[in-house]
C-alpha positions as CSV (number, residue, x, y, z in Angstrom):
1,X,-84.1,58.1,2.6
2,X,-87.2,56.8,5.1
3,X,-87.9,53.2,4.9
4,X,-91.3,52.7,3.0
5,X,-88.5,54.8,-0.3
6,X,-86.3,51.7,0.6
7,X,-85.0,49.6,-2.9
8,X,-82.7,47.4,-3.2
9,X,-83.5,46.7,-7.1
10,X,-79.1,47.4,-8.8
11,X,-77.5,46.9,-5.1
12,X,-74.5,44.9,-4.6
13,X,-72.7,45.4,-1.3
14,X,-74.6,44.4,1.9
15,X,-77.5,43.5,-0.4
16,X,-78.7,39.7,1.0
17,X,-79.1,37.0,-1.4
18,X,-79.6,33.6,-1.2
19,X,-77.5,31.1,-2.9
20,X,-78.6,27.6,-3.6
21,X,-75.0,26.0,-5.5
22,X,-76.2,22.2,-6.7
23,X,-73.0,19.5,-7.3
24,X,-72.1,16.0,-8.0
25,X,-69.4,13.6,-7.3
26,X,-69.2,14.8,-3.3
27,X,-71.5,13.9,-0.4
28,X,-73.7,16.1,2.1
29,X,-71.2,15.3,4.9
30,X,-67.6,16.4,3.7
31,X,-69.3,19.3,2.0
32,X,-70.5,19.9,5.3
33,X,-67.4,19.8,6.7
34,X,-65.4,22.2,3.8
35,X,-68.8,24.2,4.6
36,X,-67.7,24.1,8.5
37,X,-63.8,25.0,7.9
38,X,-64.6,28.2,5.5
39,X,-67.2,30.2,7.4
40,X,-67.0,28.2,10.8
41,X,-70.0,26.6,13.1
42,X,-70.9,24.0,14.4
43,X,-72.3,20.4,11.7
44,X,-76.0,19.3,12.8
45,X,-77.4,16.0,11.2
46,X,-80.9,15.6,9.6
47,X,-80.9,12.0,8.4
48,X,-78.8,10.1,6.4
49,X,-78.4,13.3,3.5
50,X,-78.9,16.1,5.0
51,X,-77.5,18.6,7.6
52,X,-76.9,21.7,8.9
53,X,-74.1,24.1,9.5
54,X,-75.4,26.2,12.2
55,X,-73.8,29.7,13.6
56,X,-71.9,30.6,10.9
57,X,-70.8,33.8,11.1
58,X,-72.5,33.9,8.0
59,X,-76.1,32.0,9.5
60,X,-77.3,29.2,9.6
61,X,-76.3,26.8,6.0
62,X,-78.3,24.1,4.4
63,X,-76.1,20.7,2.7
64,X,-78.3,18.0,1.7
65,X,-79.1,15.0,-1.5
66,X,-81.5,17.2,-3.4
67,X,-84.0,14.6,-3.7
68,X,-87.4,14.8,-0.8
69,X,-87.9,11.4,-0.5
70,X,-84.5,10.6,1.1
71,X,-85.9,13.6,4.1
72,X,-89.2,12.1,4.1
73,X,-89.9,11.3,8.3
74,X,-88.9,8.0,9.6
75,X,-91.5,5.4,9.9
76,X,-91.1,3.3,13.4
77,X,-89.6,0.3,11.9
78,X,-87.0,2.2,10.8
79,X,-86.4,-0.3,7.9
80,X,-87.6,2.2,5.6
81,X,-85.1,4.9,7.0
82,X,-81.9,2.3,6.0
83,X,-83.9,2.4,2.9
84,X,-83.3,5.4,1.8
85,X,-80.5,5.9,3.2
86,X,-79.3,2.6,1.0
87,X,-80.6,4.4,-1.9
88,X,-79.5,8.0,-1.0
89,X,-76.1,6.8,-1.6
90,X,-77.2,5.4,-4.9
91,X,-79.2,8.1,-5.8
92,X,-76.0,10.4,-5.8
93,X,-74.8,10.0,-9.1
94,X,-77.9,11.1,-10.9
95,X,-79.1,12.7,-7.9
96,X,-77.6,17.0,-6.3
97,X,-76.3,17.8,-3.7
98,X,-76.2,21.2,-3.1
99,X,-75.7,23.6,-0.6
100,X,-78.2,26.5,0.2
101,X,-76.3,28.9,1.9
102,X,-78.5,31.8,4.3
103,X,-78.6,35.2,3.2
104,X,-75.5,36.6,2.9
105,X,-74.3,40.6,1.6
106,X,-73.9,40.2,-2.1
107,X,-70.5,41.9,-2.5
108,X,-69.4,37.9,0.0
109,X,-70.2,36.3,-2.5
110,X,-66.3,36.2,-3.7
111,X,-65.9,34.1,-0.3
112,X,-68.5,31.7,-1.7
113,X,-66.5,30.6,-4.6
114,X,-63.7,30.0,-2.1
115,X,-65.9,27.2,-1.1
116,X,-66.7,25.9,-4.3
117,X,-63.3,26.0,-5.5
118,X,-62.6,23.6,-1.9
119,X,-65.1,21.4,-3.0
120,X,-64.5,21.1,-6.2
121,X,-60.3,20.1,-4.1
122,X,-62.7,17.6,-2.6
123,X,-64.0,15.6,-5.7
124,X,-67.5,17.6,-6.5
125,X,-68.2,18.0,-10.0
126,X,-70.0,20.8,-11.9
127,X,-72.4,20.2,-14.6
128,X,-69.9,19.1,-17.8
129,X,-68.6,16.8,-16.0
130,X,-71.5,13.4,-15.9
131,X,-74.0,13.5,-19.0
132,X,-77.3,13.7,-17.3
133,X,-75.5,16.2,-14.3
134,X,-79.1,18.2,-14.3
135,X,-77.0,20.8,-11.7
136,X,-77.6,24.0,-11.6
137,X,-76.8,27.3,-9.6
138,X,-79.9,30.0,-8.4
139,X,-79.8,33.4,-6.8
140,X,-82.4,34.7,-4.5
141,X,-81.4,38.3,-4.2
142,X,-83.2,40.5,-1.6
143,X,-85.8,42.9,-2.7
144,X,-86.4,46.5,-1.2
145,X,-90.6,47.1,0.8
146,X,-90.4,50.3,-2.4
147,X,-89.7,47.5,-4.7
148,X,-92.9,45.1,-3.7
149,X,-94.9,46.8,-6.0
150,X,-96.2,46.3,-9.8
151,X,-93.5,48.7,-11.7
152,X,-90.2,47.7,-10.4
153,X,-91.0,44.3,-10.8
154,X,-92.6,44.7,-14.2
155,X,-89.1,46.5,-15.4
156,X,-87.2,43.8,-14.2
157,X,-89.1,40.8,-15.5
158,X,-88.9,43.0,-19.4
159,X,-85.2,43.9,-19.0
160,X,-84.8,40.2,-17.9
161,X,-86.9,38.9,-20.9
162,X,-85.3,40.8,-23.2
163,X,-81.8,40.3,-21.8
164,X,-83.0,36.4,-21.6
165,X,-81.4,35.0,-25.1
166,X,-78.2,37.1,-25.3
167,X,-78.0,35.5,-21.1
168,X,-78.6,31.6,-22.4
169,X,-75.8,32.3,-25.0
170,X,-73.0,33.3,-22.6
171,X,-73.9,31.0,-20.3
172,X,-73.3,28.3,-22.9
173,X,-76.2,25.7,-21.9
174,X,-75.1,22.4,-22.2
175,X,-77.7,20.4,-24.1
176,X,-78.1,17.6,-22.2
177,X,-78.9,20.3,-18.9
178,X,-81.5,22.4,-22.6
179,X,-83.4,19.6,-21.5
180,X,-83.7,18.6,-18.5
181,X,-87.4,21.0,-17.4
182,X,-85.6,23.3,-14.7
183,X,-85.3,26.3,-16.5
184,X,-87.5,26.5,-19.0
185,X,-87.8,30.2,-21.4
186,X,-91.5,31.6,-20.6
187,X,-93.5,30.6,-23.0
188,X,-93.4,32.9,-26.9
189,X,-97.2,34.5,-25.8
190,X,-95.9,35.6,-22.2
191,X,-92.9,37.1,-23.4
192,X,-95.4,39.0,-26.4
193,X,-97.2,39.9,-23.5
194,X,-95.5,41.4,-21.5
195,X,-92.7,42.6,-23.5
196,X,-95.0,45.4,-24.9
197,X,-94.9,48.2,-24.6
198,X,-98.0,49.8,-22.8
199,X,-98.6,46.8,-20.7
200,X,-98.4,48.2,-17.6
201,X,-100.7,46.0,-15.2
202,X,-101.3,46.5,-11.4
203,X,-100.3,44.3,-9.2
204,X,-102.9,41.7,-8.9
205,X,-103.4,41.5,-12.4
206,X,-99.0,40.9,-13.3
207,X,-99.5,38.0,-11.8
208,X,-102.3,36.8,-12.7
209,X,-100.9,36.9,-15.3
210,X,-97.9,35.0,-14.7
211,X,-99.7,32.5,-13.7
212,X,-102.0,32.5,-15.5
213,X,-99.5,31.4,-18.2
214,X,-96.7,30.2,-15.6
215,X,-98.3,27.9,-13.2
216,X,-94.9,26.5,-12.5
217,X,-91.9,25.9,-10.9
218,X,-90.0,25.9,-13.5
219,X,-88.9,28.3,-15.0
220,X,-85.5,30.5,-15.7
221,X,-86.6,33.8,-13.8
222,X,-88.8,31.7,-10.8
223,X,-91.2,34.8,-9.3
224,X,-93.4,32.0,-7.5
225,X,-91.7,32.5,-4.3
226,X,-91.7,36.2,-4.4
227,X,-95.8,36.0,-5.6
228,X,-96.5,34.2,-2.3
229,X,-94.7,36.8,-0.4
230,X,-97.4,39.0,-2.1
231,X,-100.3,37.0,-2.5
232,X,-99.8,33.8,-1.5
233,X,-104.0,32.8,-1.1
234,X,-103.8,34.1,-5.3
235,X,-101.0,31.7,-5.5
236,X,-101.7,28.9,-3.7
237,X,-104.8,28.7,-5.6
238,X,-103.0,29.0,-8.5
239,X,-100.0,26.5,-7.9
240,X,-100.9,24.6,-5.0
241,X,-97.4,23.4,-5.7
242,X,-95.6,23.3,-1.4
243,X,-92.2,23.5,-3.1
244,X,-93.2,27.0,-3.7
245,X,-91.6,28.7,-0.4
246,X,-92.8,33.0,-0.5
247,X,-89.8,35.0,-0.1
248,X,-89.7,38.6,-1.6
249,X,-86.8,38.2,-3.1
250,X,-85.9,37.5,-7.0
251,X,-85.1,33.8,-8.2
252,X,-82.4,33.2,-11.1
253,X,-82.8,29.9,-11.9
254,X,-78.7,29.0,-13.6
255,X,-78.6,26.2,-15.7
256,X,-75.2,25.3,-15.4
257,X,-72.4,25.0,-12.4
258,X,-69.6,25.0,-14.0
259,X,-66.9,23.8,-11.3
260,X,-64.7,22.8,-14.3
261,X,-64.6,26.3,-15.5
262,X,-62.2,28.3,-14.4
263,X,-63.6,31.2,-16.0
264,X,-67.2,30.2,-13.7
265,X,-67.5,31.9,-10.5
266,X,-71.2,32.9,-8.3
267,X,-69.9,36.0,-8.5
268,X,-69.4,36.6,-12.4
269,X,-73.2,34.9,-12.1
270,X,-74.3,37.7,-10.1
271,X,-72.9,40.3,-11.7
272,X,-75.5,39.6,-15.1
273,X,-77.7,39.6,-13.1
274,X,-76.4,43.0,-11.9
275,X,-76.5,44.6,-15.4
276,X,-80.3,43.1,-15.3
277,X,-81.7,44.9,-12.8
278,X,-80.0,48.3,-13.5
279,X,-81.3,48.0,-17.0
280,X,-84.7,48.4,-15.6
281,X,-84.3,51.0,-13.1
282,X,-83.8,53.4,-16.8
283,X,-87.1,53.6,-17.5
284,X,-86.9,55.8,-20.3
285,X,-84.2,53.3,-21.9
286,X,-86.2,50.4,-20.9
287,X,-89.5,51.7,-22.9
288,X,-87.1,53.2,-26.3
289,X,-86.1,49.0,-26.1
290,X,-89.4,48.1,-25.9
291,X,-90.8,50.6,-28.9
292,X,-88.0,49.3,-30.5
293,X,-88.3,45.4,-30.6
294,X,-92.3,46.8,-31.5
295,X,-91.4,48.1,-34.2
296,X,-88.9,45.6,-35.9
297,X,-91.1,43.1,-35.1
298,X,-93.6,45.7,-37.8
299,X,-90.6,45.7,-40.4
300,X,-90.9,42.0,-40.2
301,X,-94.2,40.7,-40.5
302,X,-94.6,43.5,-43.4
303,X,-91.8,42.2,-44.8
304,X,-93.3,38.4,-44.7
305,X,-96.9,39.8,-45.6
306,X,-95.2,41.1,-48.7
307,X,-93.3,37.9,-50.0
308,X,-97.1,36.2,-50.2
């Protein structure tokens, strides 16, 4: 297989996956030390609430309080630096600490679950430990050269939309987390557009449709990083958000980090994502599911119309 033909959709094993896992109850310093003890490397501080673990066997980890303000450049007097440190200490009660992994082989995600267990033993708390704990997990599966085109992206998006209701039910989102604007479902109008059996746009239109109806990072499947990688100027023009980071990956925002559940694992969430991608690979079956959905909707509309 030549490099131009390579696809990573539906693959695990050595496929790179970046992971972001959020939690409360544990500061960045102790979390970084847990990373070092699990994966090696050296800790480098970059402010009161941001640390890096460099030169681990997987690459560089970042561990930080997920609050941009406390990481902004310090002033000359040092007053703001002290204020940020103090407010960052207080903010840990509601703002998550986050471990951001380097892209790591999907087959090694169980080792990340061992780190999560280490963090939990040190006092890290997940989504269900507090009413205001809006903590989540983000998966960033890498894409190959052959995946960076309209067809593969559209099919994964369609497969995800078809699976999304069942995924949300299986994940069991806490009521408070469901109210927070970080992992919103796609709007109904966009869902109907994408799930139409004849929806097969070229890449520029696929991006434009997404930006027109989803000009935000707050989507459960956030395609802005991928589209910024493919056409950064187009994305910046429609969504001038400095937090959009271009990268050739999908970005799945899961609403839960269930440290409290013995059955919850990062590897388990990855398995759910792989089911979506593998459903997208069967183009004929996907097309039949879209057609059946359209037929079901037409029958419902006909029945509704007959009642009036």
